[in-house]
N, C-alpha and C positions, 0 to 999 in steps of 0.2 A: 606465587612468584611465576611470570611466564615465563615461555622456554627461552626466548630470546633472553629474558633478564638471566635467569637460571643457567645458561649456553655461557654467559657474556660473565659470572663471576666465577663459572668454573674454570675459565681460561685465564681470566685477572689473575686468579689465583695459582695456578698450574704455574704462567710465566713469571708472576713476581717473583715465587721461589725459587725458579731457575735462575732469574735475574742476582737474585740476594746467593744463590750459590758461586754464582759464576763471581759475583765479587769480592766473595770471602776467598777464594781460590787465586783472586789478582788476574783474574783476566780479562776484568772492564776495569773502568775507571769509574769514579763515583757520580759524576757530570753523564757519563751513556747511562749507568745503570739508572740515575733520577729520570732519565729521560724517556727510557723503557717506560719507566714505571708510570709516567705522569699519560702516557698515549695509553696506556692500557686503562689509566684513570679514567679520560677521557671518553677512552670507547663503554666502559662503563656504563657512566651518564647517560650515555646519547641510548642505551638497550633500557636507560631506567625513566628519562624524560619523553613523558606520552606525544 
């Protein structure tokens, strides 16, 4: 795995975990949480595609 992809995966996992915790605590709504997750999915895809 390239360093760029590895960094993207680590960031993705950390940020998704944080978003989920904030959602469970009631700090953000479902739409905002899903939007954040999808932005990170896009970043992960960009890092993976050649």
